[in-house]
Steps between C-alpha positions, in 0.01 A plus 500: 500500500450486094675693190443693138641593162770764526593409843328432868408186756602411781214702544615214684258502685449853457287571801260800531146610560529493875211547740510593863517189720497461879822328603508248786643611835785254461754466222337244260840352422637457848244558768706777653337828605467763230801720446483867590316715251816658368656160420180372338481808283854445383422135412186606314693755298755231410234253384315766301826605337574143392149460362519823301839405356378156400181634340699753301737232369220266402287772349789599274556139392130435443429811299329398179448657161142390447229755582325487835154350513391724790336752269304246300136606478362210300229352721513186292830410671338488843477146638166340568440331838560159343831605351651562844413151624743210476489341156541146627785442258770279650850646549771389261683189619822554309800699615819609328844393618502811721194380691279768346146405386479485121286363220210742535205482265495720191187678626407805707467278806842353428648850477348593837632182660844569358500861624396396852775239524757734351413761765572240769837405351607860441402586857697215657822501700668325204514833321770611744726212398686575176499144362133443575402844372668440166323165462167661584540782251604259224194285572235774532597776257475497123837434331510845341479681835665254742851645472383855568286389792790300638715810511228715654418246769866439580532871572184503709575190709877481531598839639701446819347810657148375435579151629665647807200722573269201470728308734635244253857402421658600171396158366135568583492265800350564843732542800549198723201442725259691276267401216451714191135520398388619157168365376232620261147365543264577207148612589360533150575551130339698220549502121489855367572412138575191293575383150580172328849483653506787750331588827526780753430367849485682832583306817395638838697348787622541854867469585687392814852636535765524770726306735355273765720455805557636849780729380315625191482875448269452200211279619267340248240747375206483261439717193270501196572543128358459153734398218400524135655237274513525124521136391560345162484142380853374430666160524162335557435696820418849627805724545535849647572781256477772765372550853410804705425516871295744704388512863159385624210465522571483873235375747456642850716303741346319796609567857682170549796415723817434302642148527834430661812442293488127575136475390570685177807293418314176569212608276730588212684169529190283538248661263586447136380706206246416229476464126227740391235451234233744384 
């Protein structure tokens, strides 16, 4: 899950927008028969409670001061069919010492590429590790807001109660035998406003979040979000001045059988992420 100005993200992973799905007859993480209805209900309530808590924390951290673009009525801002197609621009091939893509072009396309990659980094499992989180914030946020964002995100990601509810240790690590999954996968980007050295970019993405393992009480789930980034050109790259997250748009889920814990863990370990370009 991803964060904002006066304080929210791990809207880590901040899951929501759930649709009704037919569950398989067997437990997808163990192959054992389904538990009695009463036990399943209790587990569902636990998972929902964790999700709500996480969303609230991230929402608070990601709250921004810039006005929402939802009420914009200017038809001139609507994208044309060609604007939603891939631009063909190659991704950046430089990365900072933190392993984060950098060196984006000083253009609208560059701002969109930066925002997409920043959404991935801010939605990663690294945000639950204090050292990595601090390096990420220093690399992505503008110098004049980095300290404030650091404090807000520390509060959102480091609470022992939150980590415990997610199933992580106080250091943000997964229990032995389980794999912590937190990934953001951008679906599209949109520039809502831009200037010579500023750009407001919306990133629509899906997020995977949870613990993969036979003993997991918080299996990996999928959710959808849109984060608005206010970017400015600083230090020869795009930096985040503020960010604000909201839920959706959420597609209708297909009636598919959930994978086993082993299958999910193997996929997470074997399938790497991407560097995104608009």
